[in-house]
C-alpha positions in Angstrom: -14.2 -112.8 193.4 -15.6 -112.1 190.0 -12.3 -111.6 188.3 -10.6 -114.7 189.7 -7.7 -113.1 191.4 -5.5 -114.9 193.9 -2.3 -114.6 195.9 0.7 -116.8 195.6 3.3 -117.9 198.1 5.0 -120.9 199.7 3.2 -122.6 202.6 3.7 -120.8 205.9 5.7 -123.7 207.3 8.4 -123.3 204.8 10.6 -120.4 203.7 8.7 -118.3 201.2 10.4 -118.2 197.8 8.1 -115.7 196.3 4.8 -113.9 196.8 2.8 -112.2 194.3 -0.6 -112.1 192.5 -2.3 -113.7 189.6 -5.6 -114.3 187.9 -7.6 -117.3 186.8 -7.1 -117.9 183.2 -9.4 -120.9 182.7 -12.1 -122.5 184.7 -10.1 -125.7 185.2 -7.6 -123.7 187.4 -4.9 -122.4 185.1 -3.7 -119.2 186.7 -1.5 -116.5 185.1 1.3 -114.9 187.1 4.9 -113.7 186.6 7.9 -115.9 186.1 9.7 -114.0 188.9 6.9 -114.9 191.3 7.3 -118.7 190.9 10.9 -118.9 189.9 12.7 -121.6 191.9 9.6 -122.5 193.9 9.6 -126.1 195.3 5.9 -125.8 196.1 3.1 -123.3 195.2 0.0 -122.4 197.0 -2.8 -120.3 195.6 -5.0 -118.4 198.0 -8.3 -117.0 196.6 -10.0 -113.8 197.7 -12.7 -115.9 199.5 -10.0 -117.4 201.7 -9.8 -120.8 200.0 -6.3 -122.1 199.6 -5.2 -124.7 197.0 -2.0 -126.6 196.3 -0.8 -125.9 192.8 2.2 -126.5 190.5 3.9 -124.6 187.8 2.9 -125.7 184.3 5.2 -123.4 182.4 7.4 -120.4 182.9 9.3 -118.0 180.6 12.0 -115.7 182.0 12.3 -113.5 178.9 8.6 -112.5 179.0 8.3 -112.9 182.8 5.1 -115.0 182.3 4.1 -118.2 184.1 1.1 -120.5 184.2 0.2 -122.3 187.4 -2.3 -125.1 187.7 -4.4 -125.4 190.8 -4.6 -129.1 191.6 -8.0 -130.6 191.2 -9.8 -127.3 190.3 -12.9 -127.0 188.2 -15.6 -124.5 187.6 -13.7 -121.4 188.7 -14.6 -118.0 187.3 -12.1 -117.1 184.7 -11.0 -113.6 183.9 -12.0 -112.2 180.5 -9.1 -111.1 178.3 -9.3 -107.8 176.6 -7.4 -106.0 173.8 -4.4 -104.1 174.9 -3.7 -102.9 171.4 -7.0 -101.0 171.6 -6.1 -99.4 174.9 -5.4 -95.7 174.5 -3.2 -93.4 176.6 -5.5 -91.8 179.1 -7.8 -94.8 179.4 -8.8 -95.6 183.0 -7.4 -98.9 184.4 -7.7 -100.8 187.7 -4.7 -102.8 189.0 -5.5 -105.7 191.3 -2.9 -107.5 193.5 -1.4 -107.9 196.8 0.9 -104.8 197.2 3.3 -105.1 200.1 1.3 -108.3 201.2 -2.0 -106.5 201.5 -4.1 -109.1 199.7 -6.8 -108.3 197.1 -6.1 -104.6 196.8 -7.3 -102.5 194.0 -5.9 -99.2 192.7 -7.0 -97.0 189.8 -5.1 -94.9 187.3 -4.7 -94.4 183.6 -2.7 -95.9 180.8 0.2 -93.5 180.9 2.0 -94.8 177.8 2.3 -97.8 175.5 5.2 -99.6 173.8 7.8 -98.8 176.5 10.3 -101.4 175.3 12.1 -103.7 177.7 13.3 -100.7 179.8 16.3 -102.9 180.8 14.0 -104.9 183.1 14.5 -108.2 181.4 17.7 -109.0 179.5 16.9 -109.9 175.9 13.2 -109.4 176.4 11.1 -108.2 173.5 8.1 -106.9 175.5 6.6 -103.5 175.0 5.1 -102.6 178.3 2.0 -100.6 179.2 2.9 -97.9 181.6 0.4 -96.9 184.3 0.1 -94.6 187.3 -2.1 -97.1 189.0 -0.3 -98.2 192.2 1.7 -101.3 191.5 3.9 -102.2 194.4 5.9 -105.3 195.3 3.4 -108.2 195.7 1.3 -107.0 192.8 3.4 -108.8 190.3 1.3 -111.2 188.2 -2.0 -109.4 189.0 -4.4 -108.2 186.4 -4.6 -104.7 185.0 -8.3 -104.3 184.0 -10.0 -101.9 181.7 -13.3 -100.4 182.9 -15.3 -103.2 181.3 -13.5 -105.7 183.6 -11.3 -107.2 180.9 -7.6 -108.0 181.5 -5.5 -105.7 179.3 -2.2 -106.3 181.1 -0.3 -108.3 183.7 1.3 -106.2 186.3 5.0 -106.9 186.4 7.4 -104.1 187.3 7.5 -101.3 189.8 9.5 -98.2 189.4 11.5 -97.0 192.4 9.7 -94.6 194.8 6.8 -93.0 193.1 7.9 -94.0 189.7 5.3 -95.6 187.3 4.3 -99.2 187.1 4.5 -101.4 184.1 2.3 -104.3 182.8 2.8 -106.9 180.1 0.2 -106.2 177.4 -2.3 -109.0 177.3 -2.1 -109.2 173.4 1.6 -110.1 173.8 0.8 -112.6 176.6 -1.9 -114.2 174.4 0.8 -115.5 172.1 3.0 -116.9 175.0 0.4 -118.5 177.3 -0.7 -121.3 174.9 2.9 -122.3 174.4 3.5 -122.4 178.2 0.4 -124.5 178.6 1.3 -126.9 175.8 5.1 -127.1 176.2 6.0 -125.6 179.6 8.2 -123.0 177.9 
């Protein structure tokens, strides 16, 4: 899978604590997802679009930004996603959301950037995120998946679904770029 997407969940033999999506952040197996996908997980498994499954562990997680980094155990040479520039995104730009909506792994949907700077929207207590709003289909299970621009660069991390046919929201990658190195270095 050229963009390095994957699906998360606990092994089938145990009670799942979470299921979601993510993308490969670095070739040595660091994967970006949402905090709420891995929160409380005793074990993590990453399933790639080619069917390979890997044991993994949480490197760092932050509930206030709903970001988490997962390390695939023993990984190397994985294709990593290219990070884009969410500040340069404009309302009306086409985007592609990848994820596992409703458990349908490796699904893509298209839409536009509907708005920028949507504030915390009451989704996360004390959060300081300014979400990208999109009409690309983001359903439960898409959390943590990438929101791509048409050049294949990640400009957001799918994180919230509105009720019914309401819009979806993504963490702007420019905000994530300041958090992810801290999660990698310090776990928080």
